[in-house]
N, C-alpha and C positions, 0 to 999 in steps of 0.2 A: 334178638340182642345177644352178643357173644358173652359167654359165661366167663366170670373171672376166677382164676385158679384160687383155691382156698388159702394157700400160703401168701399170695399177693393180697387178698382180701384182708387177711390178718395184719399184714404189714401196714396196709392203708388205715386200718382201724386204729392200730397203735399210733401211728403218726397223727391222726386227728385227735386222739386222747392227749398225745404230747403237745399238740398245738393249743389245746384247751388249758393245759397247765401253764404254757408259756403266756398265754393270753391273760390269765389271772394273775400271773407273776408280775406283769408290766403295768398293772393298774391296781387302783383301790376303789372300793365302793363309794367312798365320799371323801372330800377334802376338808380342810379347815380354813377359816378366814386368813387372808393375807394383808399385806400393807404396801399398796402401790396404786397407781392410777387405775389399773384394770381391776385390781381387787376391790376397790371402792365400788365400781358399778356392780360387781358380784354381790357385795353386801347390800347395796341399795335394792337390787333385785329381791333379795331375801326378805328385807324389811317390808317391801311393797307387797309381797305375797302374803306375809304374816299380818299385815295391817289391813288387807282387803282392798287395796287400791284398785281402781279400774284401769286396766290397760287400754291405752288409746286416748284417755282423759286425764287421769292423775299421774300416769306413768308412760312416757313416750321415750322409747329407746329401740336399738336394733333387735333387742331380745324380748321375748314374751314371757308368759307366766310359766312356761316349761323350760325356760332358758337355764335353769340350774342343772338340767341334763347335760348341758354343755360345760358349765362351770365347775360342777361337782360340789359346789357349796350348797348345803341343804337349808331351806327355811326350817324354822322350829316346828312348823305345823305339818311338815311332810315327812313320812317315815323313810328310812334308808332304803327299804325294799323298792321304792320307786326307782332309785338309782341302779340297784341290782337288776331289776326287770329290764331296764334299758340296756345294761351291759350283756345280760344273757341274750336279749333280742338281737343285739349287734353281733354277738359271737354266732348265733344260729345263722345269721346271713352270711358271715364269713365261711362257715362250715359248708353251707349249701353251694356257694360259689366255687370254693376249693374242690368240693366233691364232684361237681360238674366238670371242672377243668381236668381233674384227675381221670375221669371217665373218658374225656376226649382224648387225653394224652396216651391213654392205654398203656403200653409197656414202658413209655417214657414218664410214667406218672411221678417218678421220684424227682424230675425237673420241676414240676409243679409244687411238690412238697418243699424242696429247697427254696424255690422262689417266694413262696408263701411265707416262709420264715424270714427270708431276706427283707420282704416288704414290711413284715410286722415287727421285727427286731432290728436294732435296739431302739429305733426311733418312733415305733408306732405306725399305724395305718394312715389315717388322716386325723390330725389333731382335733379338728373342729367337728363336733358331733353332728351339727346341722348338715354340714357338707358330706359327712360320711352317710347319713341317712338320705341325702340327695342322691349319692352314688347308689345306694340300695334301691331307691325309687326307680332310677334309670334301669337298673338290672331287671327289676320285676316287670317293667314295661316291655322290655325285649324279650324276657322270658315268656311273658304272656302272649307276645306275638309269635314267638317260635312255637310254642306248645299248644296255642289256642286254649289256654287253661284260665278260666274265669277266676279261680281262687287267687292267681297271681295278681290279677286286677284288683282284687279286694285288699291284698297285702299292700299294694301300691297306694290304695285309697288311705289305709291306715298310717302309712309312712308320711304321706302328704299332709295329713291332718297334724301329726306329731311336729313336722317341720313348721306348720303354720303357727303353732303356739310355742316353738323354740325360737325360731328367727323369722320374723314376719316378712323381712324384704326378700328373702330367698323364696318364701312360699308363694309369693306373687307370681314368680316365674314358674314354680312347681305347678300351681293351679292352672295357669295358662297352658302349660305343656300338656297336662293331663287332659284338658278338654280338647286340644289340637290332636292328641293321640287317639282319643275316643272317635273323633271325626274320621281320622285316617283309617282306624280299624273297621269302622263302618263302611267306608267307601271300597275297601278291598275285601269286605265280607269275612273279616277274621272272626267276628262275634256278631250274634244277632243284635238288632236294635234294642230289643227288651234288655238284654244283659248290659248293654252300654249305658242305657238310661238308668238302670238300677245302680250301677256303679257310681254314676255321676250324682245321683240323688243321695246315695249313702255318704258321698264325701260332703255334700251340702248339709245333710241332716246331722252328721257327726260333728261337723265344725260348729254349726248353730248350737246344738246341744251343749257341747263343751264350754261355749262362750259363757254360759250361766255359772257353770261350776267353777271356771277359772277367772271369772270377773273381767270379761273383755267386752268392750264396745266395739264390735266388728267394724262398722263403718269408720268410727274414728280411728281405730287401730290401723286400718288400711290407708286412710287419708294421711295420717301422720307418718306411716312408713314411706309413702310416695314422696313426701316432702324431704324426709331424711335421705332417701336415695338420690333424689334431685340435687341435693346439696352437698352430699358426702364427698364426692370426688374432688370438688373444688377446695374444700378446707383441709381435707385429711391427706391429699397428696403430698408426699415428701421424698426426697432422695437421701437415703441414709448410707448408701454405698458409694465408694469412689468410682470414677469412670472406668478405671481398669477392672475393678471387681464387677461392675455391672456388665460390661461387655464380655468378660470371661464366662459369666453365667448365662447370658444371652446366647453365646455361641453353643453351649450345651442345649438350650431350648431349641435353637434352630436345628441342631443335629437331630435331636428327637422328632421334630416336625418332619424332617427330610426323610428319616427312616419310615415313618408312617406314610408319607406321600408315595414313596417308592412302592410300598406294599399296596396302597390304594391303586396305583397305576397298573401293577401286576394283575390286580383282581377286578379291574374296572368292568369287565364285561358281566361278572357275576353280581356286582353291585346293583346293576340295573334290572336284574331278572327278579322273579318271584314278587310281583307287585311292588317293585322298588323297596324291598325290605332292607336291602343293603344301604339305599339312600338314607332310609329312616334311621338305621344304625349310626351312621356317620354324622347325620345331623345332630343326634343326641351327643355323640362324642365331642363334636365341635362346640356344642353349647356348654358342656361341662368344662371342656378345656378353657373356653373363653372367660367363663365365670371364675375359674380358678385363676387364670392369668390376671384378671382385673382385681381379684381379691389380693394377690400377691404383689402387684405392681402399682397399687394405690400408694402405700407407704413402702417404698422399695427398700426393704431391709433384708438382712441375712435370714432371719427366721421366717419371714413371710415367703420368701422364694424358696426357702427349704421346704415349706409345706406344699408349694406348687409342684416341685420335683416329686414329692411323695405320692402325689395324685396320678402321675404319669403311668407307672406300671400297672396300677389297677385299671385305668382306662384302656391300656393295651390288652390287659386280660379280658376285657369285654369284647374287644375286636376278635381276639383269638376264640373266645367262647361262641361267639355268634356269627363267625365267618363259615361259609360252606366247608365241609370236610375235605373236599377236593384240594382246598388250599390250607389244610390244617398245618402241614410242615412249614410252609412259608410264614404263616401266621405266628407259630411258635418262635420262628427265628426272629421275626419282628419284635415279639414280646421280649425275648432274651436281650436283644440289642437295646431296647428302650430301658430295660432294668439295668444293664451294665452302665448305660450313660447316666442314668439317675444315680447309680452308686458312685460314680466318679464325680458327678456334679455336688452331691451331698457331702462327700468327703472334702471337696474344695471349699464348700461353705464352712464346714467345721474348722478348716484350717484358718479361714478368715475370722471366725469367731473366737479362735484360740490365739488371735494376735499374731498369726502367720509364724508360729513356732511349733515344733514338733510336740513339746510338752503340752502347750496349750491345746493343740489339736486332740491329743490323747485324753486331756481333761474334759473334753466335751461329751465323753461317753458316760462315766460314772454319774450318779445322782449328785445334784449341786452341792449338798452338804458334804459329801465325801471328797468331791473335787476341791473344795475349800480346805479341807484338812490336808490333802496331798500337797496343795499349793504352799501351805505353811510349813510342811515338814516333808521328809522323804517318803516315798511309797513303801508300804509294808504289807505283810500278810493280813494284818488287822483290817485294812481297807477292803481287802478281797472278801473277807468274812462278813463285813458290813454290807457289802454289795449283795451277797448271797442272802443275807438277812432280810434285806429290803425288798429284793426282787425274787420272790417265791410265793406260791398261792397260800402258804400258812399266814403270811403277812396280810393278805387279802381278808382271810377269815378272821384274823384278830381285829382288824379294823371294823369288820362287820359286826362282831360280837361286842367290842368295847366302845363302839361309837356313842358319843353323847353330844348333843347340841351345846351344852354348857361348857365343853372343852374349848370352844372357840375363844372364850374369854379368860383362859389361863394364860399367864404371862403376856398380858395386853401390850402390844407394841406402842401404844399411845395413851397418855393419860392427860385429860383436860384439867387445868388448874382447879382447885377445890372451890375457890370463890366464884368461879364462872359456873360450875356445877350447881352451887347453892343459888345463885341468881336465876339460873334457868329452871331448876326444879323439874316440875312435871310439864312445863309448857312445851309446845311443839316448837321445832327449830329446823332450819335448813342451813346449808353451808355452800359457799361459792369460792372457787370454781368447781372443784371436783373431789375434795378430800373427805368423802363420805365416811371413810374408815374411822375418822375421828368421832363421829356421832355413833357409829356401830359399836365399837369397842367400849364407849362410855354409856352405851344404852340409853341414849337420849330419845326423846319423842319425835321421831323423824316426820317431817311434813315438807316434802320437796316441791320445788317447781316441776313442771311436767317434763322438760327436757333436763334431765337430772345432773348433767355435767355441762359446763359452759362450752367446752370445745365442740360438742355436738349441736349447740344452738347456733348453726352456721348459716342461717338464712333469715330474711325479713319475717317470714311466717313463724319460724320456730322462736325467734327473739320475742315476737309479740305474744306467743303463747305463755312464755315465762313471765313477761310483763303483766299480763292479765291476771296471772295467779297472785302475784304480789299486791295487786289492786283489789283482789276479791275478798269476800267475807271469810274465805277459808285460807287466807294468806298465813304463813307461819308467823308466830308471835315473835320469835327471835330469829336473826340471821347472822351467821358468822360470814365475813366477807374478806377476801383477800385478792389482790391484783397478782396475776401470775401469767407470764407469757407462755404461748403455745405455738411452736413451729414458726417462729420468726414473726408472729403477729404482734401488733400493739396490744398490750394486756387490757387496755381499757376500751378498745374498739370491738368489743364483743358484749353481748347482753345489753345493748343500749336501752331497750324498753324495761329491763330489770333495774338498770341504774336509775332511770327515770322514775320508776316506781318507788325505789328507795328514797329518792328526794321528796316524794309526795306522801308516802304512807309510813315512813320510818324515821326514827331519830338515832343518831350515832351516840350510843351511851357509854362505850368503854372500848378498850383495846385489851387484847390478851396475846400471850405468846404460847403457842403450841408446837412442840417438836422444833424449836428455834425459828418458827414462822410467825410473824405478827398477823393477827386477824382484827378487823373492826367488828364490834358487836352491835347490832342494830336492834331496836325494840319497836314493835308496831305502835303507831300513834292511834289515839282514840278517834280522831276526826281526820278524814282524808283531805290533804291540801288541794287547792285548785291548780289549774295549769292552762296557760295560754301560750300558743305558738304564734310568732309573727314572721311573715315571710320577708326575708331580707333581700334576696336576689335569686335569679335563675340564670345559669350560665351554660355556654357551650364551650367544650375544651377538647384538646388532643392529648395523646401521650407525649411525654417530655416537654410539656408546656406548663409554665409556672402559674398557679392559681392563688391569688391574693386572698386572704382570710379577712372578712369584715371584722371590724372592731367593735367589742361589746364587753360589758361587765358581766353579762349572763352567759351561760352556756349556749353554744351554737351547734345545732344538729345539721350535719352535712350528709345528703344522700345523693347518690349517683347512680346512673344506668350505664354501666360498662358491659358491653356485649362481646362475646367471642366472634370471631370471623368464621367463615366456613372451615378454614384450615385449623382454627382453634378448636372448633367443635369436633372434628375428626380426630385430632390429637387427644382430646378429652375422652372420646368414646373408645379409642383403641389403645391408649397408653395413659397419659397424664394431661391435664390442661396445662396451658402456659401459665407460669407463675406471674402474678402482677404485684408490683411493688409501689410503695409510696414514700417519696423523700420529703421528710418534714423539716422545715426550718424554724427555729425558735427565735424570740426576740433578742436573745444575747448572741445570735449568729451561728450557734451550733446546729448541726443537722443529724438526723437519725433516719434510717431506712426501716421500713416494715413491710411484710407481706400482708396484702389485703385480699379479702374474699369478695368477689363481685356481688354475691347474693346478701352478704352482710351490708355492703355499701347501698344496696337498694333500700334496706330498712333505715340506714342512717347511722352515723357515728358522731359522738361529741368531738368536735374537731379543733376548737380555738383554744383549748387548755392543755398543758402538758400534764398527763396523768399517767406515769409510768411506775413510779415507786409506791409503796404502801403509804408513805407519809403524804405524798401528793393526792392520793386517793382519799385519805382521811380529810384533808383540807377541802377537797371537792365537795364531799358530802356535809361537812360542818358549815361552810359558808359559801356553797355553790362555786368554789374555785376562784373566788375574788383574787386571792393571793398567788394563784398558780401562774407560773410563767406562761406567756402567750405564744401561740403559734402565729407566725406572720405569713407564711405561704406553704403550699404543698405542690408536689409534682409527681404524677403517676408515670411509671416507666416499666419497661419489661425487656428482657434479653430477645424476646421474639415478637416484634412489633406486628408481623403478618398473622399473628394468633388473635388479634383484635381488630374490631372495626375502627375506622379512621377518627370518628368523633363521637362525643358523649355529651349527655346532659346532666346537669347537677343543680341542686337547690341548697340554699342556706336558710335555715329557720332559727330564730331566736326563742329560747325557752324561758318562760317566766313562771316561777312558782309563787302562789299567793296563799297566805294564811286563811 
């Protein structure tokens, strides 16, 4: 190996130390509770951990018992050193990858140095911790293959288990990929069979052992995750950009793809050599790219696509690092081209976020609090000093030393009325659809349904799980309930089994106003009411065909099997599913359109009564909707009829509650 001149070595060391300073300047070891839809599930996760809930049974979500490594919001029972350890581990991985790239670049090492800073600053590496760890997992597999180093495989095992307990849906792919990689390594004799079996057993045993410590029912955990994965795309897909904005960003995505394809074409012969190691490399890159693409293009918004672009240069760095040295120069040029395209694309996104003004664009760089101050007044030296105060390693150390869990409750952003707090007392309580922050900041005794936020209960299986909870012996004693629309959906065409359970097992006892929102307060009955379903009719229908609703004084549950066509399934796999809508006609002649989710329809929705407002919801639960305006007919439609099959089946069932 060629020796490195002392002065060059010193410069590289100084740079790596500088990189560490920047790294700790851009982050904090722990965050405090917030107040929005995402902050609510962060806080739910914290309470689930502190209360000893079993993940997979009591708590079903995308994230697992180590999910706080991604959110930064610590449970009371977890020391801050857990987050510090995760951040140090992340930094060490960064440094190893950068050091290897520096060695490969040799005299051009400064290009690697500048590029690593451009990737890290000022927007961070990859915002999602689970995806960052996934990237490291891919790196260590490639490194193990290149060096035949079994320690690298064990590091990959550790990272895979961390991912399993941070974000279970991603871990299913990681575990499958790990087993496939072990088989490939065995076939090409990269490692002995004994080494590969030891690594596989280590992954299984570590996963199983931690399940006891972290309160995870592994089988239920995996089953629930598969159900969430299956339904997630259908309900969460949304287009939050204009057509012009979307196509401008897709243009950059295509350019990046073309740059990589040109390099692949130039190095094609070498890709097929050395036991197809080049093929393995590109299969991993394609997998990570595709998962990043799907994550960014489910809800197509500026921030999500921003994160996808951030992933591109690190992936290009892996290609550079593990490409044969004979193509090193071309690989470096490919990386620089990808980095430059990413920088252009992310600046365009900042311009869109800044409402397409120069000032708005510039205000996307400082921390949010400082940006708001600049918006309200003119820019001054004071703001620069505030930025320096916030973005330095001393700030990291201050948070580390001064962090207290109780500080989460200083200046609480939400206060539940005193009379309601008195009424609930120490009894356990849940809140519907998603405002868990209300319970967290008021320190109420949280007893949630398994799928903790209603927008996630987007299939018949998931809805049923929540309904079963509300009918069980462990059902919460109180429930705060509010109707609230999510992404064009009918606010009452979700959580049908939960609504049914509220009719049977709860009584609406009061209403309350929290942060200008009206909630119904339900109290659990001492005796569960009976339920009978009567079949009214079974029909076949097509899109754009009126469906008459049977007349009944009781609620009618409508369920339908609406399937995607082959084209629709392909669109769902590679981008987004075609959106399905329902036009609802009321007895007064007015019409409304709602987006509907195929897997929710399979479970059924209450169809014959108008329940859109909070007042209509209260009336439904007080007297089963006798006075609610009736729905006379519905019609399903879509902009892309080729995305669905031609005909469908549906059933109408009348619900009767008996005392």
